C-alpha positions as CSV (number, residue, x, y, z in Angstrom):
1,X,-3.5,-43.0,-33.1
2,X,-2.5,-43.5,-29.5
3,X,-5.3,-44.0,-27.1
4,X,-5.0,-41.7,-24.1
5,X,-5.7,-42.8,-20.6
6,X,-8.3,-40.8,-18.6
7,X,-5.5,-39.0,-16.7
8,X,-3.7,-38.1,-19.9
9,X,-6.8,-36.9,-21.5
10,X,-7.7,-34.7,-18.5
11,X,-4.1,-33.4,-18.4
12,X,-4.3,-32.5,-22.2
13,X,-7.6,-30.8,-21.8
14,X,-6.3,-28.8,-18.9
15,X,-3.2,-27.8,-20.9
16,X,-5.4,-26.6,-23.8
17,X,-7.8,-24.8,-21.5
18,X,-4.8,-23.0,-19.8
19,X,-3.5,-22.1,-23.3
20,X,-6.9,-20.7,-24.3
21,X,-7.2,-18.8,-21.1
22,X,-3.8,-17.3,-21.6
23,X,-4.6,-16.4,-25.2
24,X,-7.8,-14.7,-24.1
25,X,-5.9,-12.8,-21.4
26,X,-3.3,-11.6,-23.9
27,X,-6.1,-10.4,-26.3
28,X,-7.7,-8.6,-23.4
29,X,-4.4,-6.9,-22.5
30,X,-3.8,-5.9,-26.1
31,X,-7.3,-4.5,-26.4
32,X,-6.8,-2.5,-23.2
33,X,-3.6,-1.1,-24.5
34,X,-5.2,-0.2,-27.8
35,X,-8.0,1.5,-25.8
36,X,-5.5,3.5,-23.8
37,X,-3.6,4.5,-26.9
38,X,-6.9,5.6,-28.5
39,X,-7.9,7.6,-25.4
40,X,-4.5,9.3,-25.4
41,X,-4.8,10.2,-29.1
42,X,-8.3,11.6,-28.4
43,X,-6.9,13.7,-25.5
44,X,-4.0,14.9,-27.6
45,X,-6.4,16.0,-30.4
46,X,-8.6,17.8,-27.7
47,X,-5.5,19.5,-26.3
48,X,-4.5,20.7,-29.8
49,X,-8.0,21.9,-30.4
50,X,-8.1,23.7,-27.0
51,X,-4.6,25.2,-27.7
52,X,-5.7,26.7,-31.0
53,X,-9.0,28.0,-29.5
54,X,-7.3,29.5,-26.4
55,X,-4.4,31.0,-28.4
56,X,-6.7,32.6,-31.0
57,X,-8.3,34.6,-28.2
58,X,-5.1,35.4,-26.4
59,X,-3.6,36.8,-29.6
60,X,-6.6,38.3,-31.3
61,X,-8.0,40.2,-28.3
62,X,-5.0,42.3,-27.4
63,X,-4.1,42.7,-31.1
64,X,-7.6,44.0,-31.9
65,X,-7.4,46.4,-28.9
66,X,-4.0,47.7,-30.1
67,X,-5.3,48.3,-33.6
68,X,-8.4,50.1,-32.2
69,X,-6.4,52.3,-29.9
70,X,-3.9,53.1,-32.6
71,X,-6.8,54.2,-34.8
72,X,-8.1,56.3,-31.9
73,X,-4.7,58.0,-31.7
74,X,-4.7,58.8,-35.4
75,X,-8.1,60.6,-35.1
76,X,-7.4,62.3,-31.7
77,X,-5.9,65.4,-33.3
78,X,-3.1,65.4,-30.7
79,X,-5.3,65.8,-27.6
80,X,-2.8,65.2,-24.8
81,X,-5.2,63.4,-22.4
82,X,-6.4,61.1,-25.2
83,X,-2.9,60.4,-26.4
84,X,-1.7,59.6,-22.9
85,X,-4.6,57.3,-22.0
86,X,-4.5,55.4,-25.3
87,X,-0.7,55.0,-25.1
88,X,-1.0,53.5,-21.7
89,X,-3.6,51.1,-22.8
90,X,-1.6,50.1,-25.9
91,X,1.4,49.4,-23.7
92,X,-0.7,47.2,-21.4
93,X,-2.1,45.2,-24.3
94,X,1.3,44.9,-26.0
95,X,2.8,43.7,-22.8
96,X,0.1,41.1,-22.4
97,X,0.5,40.0,-26.0
98,X,4.3,39.7,-25.7
99,X,4.0,37.7,-22.5
100,X,1.4,35.3,-24.0
101,X,3.6,34.8,-27.1
102,X,6.6,33.9,-25.0
103,X,4.5,31.2,-23.3
104,X,3.2,30.0,-26.6
105,X,6.7,29.7,-28.1
106,X,8.0,28.0,-25.0
107,X,5.1,25.5,-25.0
108,X,5.8,24.7,-28.7
109,X,9.5,24.1,-28.0
110,X,8.7,21.9,-25.0
111,X,6.1,19.9,-27.0
112,X,8.6,19.4,-29.9
113,X,11.5,18.5,-27.5
114,X,13.6,21.4,-28.9
115,X,14.3,23.1,-25.6
116,X,18.0,23.4,-25.0
117,X,19.3,24.9,-21.7
118,X,21.9,27.7,-22.0
119,X,23.8,28.2,-18.7
120,X,25.2,31.5,-17.7
121,X,26.0,33.2,-14.4
122,X,22.8,35.0,-13.4
123,X,22.2,37.7,-10.9
124,X,18.9,36.4,-9.5
125,X,18.2,39.7,-7.6
126,X,18.5,41.6,-10.8
127,X,16.2,39.2,-12.7
128,X,13.5,39.6,-10.0
129,X,13.9,43.4,-9.9
130,X,13.7,43.6,-13.7
131,X,10.5,41.5,-13.7
132,X,8.9,43.6,-11.0
133,X,9.6,46.7,-13.1
134,X,8.0,45.1,-16.1
135,X,4.9,44.1,-14.2
136,X,4.7,47.5,-12.3
137,X,1.7,48.7,-14.2
138,X,-0.3,45.6,-13.1
139,X,1.0,45.8,-9.5
140,X,0.0,49.4,-9.2
141,X,-3.4,48.8,-10.8
142,X,-4.3,46.6,-7.8
143,X,-2.3,48.8,-5.3
144,X,-0.3,45.7,-4.3
145,X,2.7,45.9,-1.9
146,X,5.7,43.8,-3.0
147,X,8.2,42.5,-0.4
148,X,11.3,41.1,-1.9
149,X,13.8,39.6,0.5
150,X,17.2,38.3,-0.7
151,X,20.6,38.1,0.7
152,X,23.3,38.9,-0.3
153,X,22.9,42.0,-2.5
154,X,24.1,40.0,-5.5
155,X,22.8,36.5,-5.7
156,X,24.8,34.8,-8.4
157,X,23.7,31.4,-9.7
158,X,24.5,29.4,-12.8
159,X,21.4,28.6,-14.8
160,X,19.4,29.4,-17.9
161,X,18.5,33.0,-17.4
162,X,15.9,33.2,-20.1
163,X,14.0,30.1,-19.0
164,X,14.2,31.0,-15.3
165,X,13.0,34.5,-16.2
166,X,9.9,33.1,-17.9
167,X,9.2,30.8,-14.9
168,X,9.4,33.7,-12.5
169,X,7.3,35.9,-14.8
170,X,4.5,33.3,-14.8
171,X,4.6,32.9,-11.0
172,X,4.6,36.7,-10.5
173,X,1.8,37.1,-13.0
174,X,-0.3,34.5,-11.1
175,X,0.4,36.2,-7.8
176,X,-0.8,39.5,-9.2
177,X,-3.8,38.2,-11.1
178,X,-5.2,36.1,-8.3
179,X,-4.4,38.6,-5.5
180,X,-6.8,40.9,-3.7
181,X,-6.6,44.7,-4.2
182,X,-4.3,46.3,-1.6
183,X,-2.8,42.8,-1.0
184,X,0.8,41.7,-0.7
185,X,3.2,39.8,-2.9
186,X,6.2,38.3,-1.0
187,X,9.2,37.1,-2.9
188,X,12.1,35.2,-1.3
189,X,15.3,34.0,-3.0
190,X,18.2,32.0,-1.5
191,X,20.9,29.5,-2.4
192,X,21.2,26.5,-0.1
193,X,23.5,23.5,-0.9
194,X,24.0,24.6,-4.5
195,X,20.2,24.8,-5.1
196,X,18.4,28.1,-5.8
197,X,15.1,28.4,-4.0
198,X,12.5,31.0,-5.2
199,X,9.2,31.5,-3.3
200,X,6.4,33.7,-4.6
201,X,3.4,34.2,-2.2
202,X,0.2,36.2,-2.5
203,X,-2.7,37.1,-0.3
204,X,-5.5,36.1,-2.6
205,X,-8.3,33.6,-2.0
206,X,-6.0,30.7,-2.2
207,X,-6.5,27.5,-4.2
208,X,-9.2,24.9,-3.7
209,X,-7.4,21.8,-2.2
210,X,-9.4,19.6,-4.5
211,X,-7.8,21.4,-7.5
212,X,-4.2,21.1,-6.5
213,X,-3.6,17.8,-8.3
214,X,-4.7,19.4,-11.6
215,X,-3.0,22.8,-11.1
216,X,-0.1,22.1,-13.4
217,X,-2.1,20.5,-16.1
218,X,-2.2,22.3,-19.4
219,X,-5.2,24.6,-19.9
220,X,-6.6,23.9,-16.4
221,X,-7.9,26.8,-14.4
222,X,-10.1,27.1,-11.3
223,X,-12.6,29.0,-13.3
224,X,-14.0,28.5,-16.8
225,X,-16.8,29.5,-19.0
226,X,-18.8,32.8,-18.9
227,X,-18.3,33.2,-15.1
228,X,-14.5,33.3,-15.5
229,X,-13.2,36.4,-13.7
230,X,-9.5,36.0,-14.3
231,X,-7.4,36.3,-17.4
232,X,-5.2,33.6,-18.7
233,X,-5.5,30.2,-20.3
234,X,-3.9,27.7,-17.9
235,X,-0.7,27.5,-19.8
236,X,1.8,29.3,-17.5
237,X,2.0,26.8,-14.7
238,X,2.3,23.8,-17.0
239,X,5.3,25.5,-18.7
240,X,6.7,26.4,-15.3
241,X,6.6,22.8,-14.2
242,X,8.1,21.5,-17.5
243,X,11.0,24.0,-17.5
244,X,11.8,23.4,-13.8
245,X,11.8,19.6,-14.3
246,X,14.0,20.1,-17.4
247,X,16.4,21.9,-15.1
248,X,16.4,19.0,-12.7
249,X,14.4,20.9,-10.1
250,X,11.0,20.8,-8.4
251,X,8.0,23.1,-8.1
252,X,5.5,22.9,-5.3
253,X,2.5,24.9,-4.1
254,X,1.0,25.5,-0.6
255,X,-2.3,27.1,-0.2
256,X,-5.2,27.5,2.3
257,X,-8.5,28.8,1.2
258,X,-8.8,32.6,1.8
259,X,-5.1,32.7,2.9
260,X,-3.3,33.0,-0.4
261,X,-0.9,30.7,-2.1
262,X,2.9,30.1,-2.1
263,X,4.7,28.7,-5.1
264,X,8.2,27.4,-4.5
265,X,10.8,26.3,-7.1
266,X,14.1,24.7,-6.3
267,X,16.7,24.1,-9.0
268,X,20.4,22.9,-9.0
269,X,23.1,24.7,-10.8
270,X,23.4,23.7,-14.5
271,X,26.6,21.9,-15.5
272,X,28.9,23.6,-18.0
273,X,31.7,26.3,-18.1
274,X,29.4,29.3,-18.3
275,X,31.2,30.9,-15.3
276,X,34.3,31.1,-17.4
277,X,33.1,33.6,-19.9
278,X,29.3,34.4,-19.6
279,X,27.5,36.6,-17.2
280,X,23.8,37.4,-17.2
281,X,22.0,40.3,-15.7
282,X,18.1,40.1,-15.7
283,X,18.3,37.8,-18.7
284,X,20.8,39.7,-20.8
285,X,24.0,37.9,-21.5
286,X,27.4,39.4,-21.6
287,X,30.6,38.0,-23.0
288,X,34.0,38.8,-21.5
289,X,36.9,39.0,-24.1
290,X,40.6,39.0,-23.6
291,X,40.7,42.7,-23.4
292,X,38.2,42.7,-20.5
293,X,35.7,44.5,-22.8
294,X,32.0,43.6,-22.4
295,X,29.7,42.9,-25.3
296,X,26.0,42.5,-24.6
297,X,23.7,40.5,-26.8
């Protein structure tokens, strides 16, 4: 066995110390990564639990209401006032249920990575007008004034009409839900440098600046618990952001307390040859054949 000099012994001890120190650091980093993975798994399980809990209420509540109102119609003996009132309530609940289910299915597709964009030439003005007609009962219930400004009369843009329709419906729903009675909803649409910009503004209380960084998180709302005064489950804006990012665009919000909020989306045209044979009006696609006939689907 070779006898080491003092300097060689010190150098060997230092080398082994450094190796031990590096090994301990590596173990620490691995442990931290494992902790991060475990934390993400716990959050994922919590999200799934929240999803089931929220969706159970969002589906069961309107469905129970529809069933109860339908039973009321059966026993109303044809009283016109009762029939009219119940029919209106059934429509409102069915509309809410349909809207929530569209969001649920979209969230499930996004979570599974199954969302495929289908480009078509969309009349943006027609999409906005159609959505406003669908939400008219909610707009009228708050006596809101809607100002929709768009030029030209037909604003054609190549995008996924169904996905953009859901995005706009969520923004419009928020503008109505968080607005004041007798308030305003302002909608602007324009195409600049091959990008479509849509702005939806309301005159509600606005958004707490401290909550802006969490606004697009799933299931996050400004209110929660028994004091919650607004409908919804915090899913719409997370879906909006996910769809817009999938389209290669951006979504932003500007708000001042007691002065409303403005949501702005900007998306580029989708690639593809949709302009050759597909046209979409308010989300309904049409195919043009050789005989210039039009078939809707």
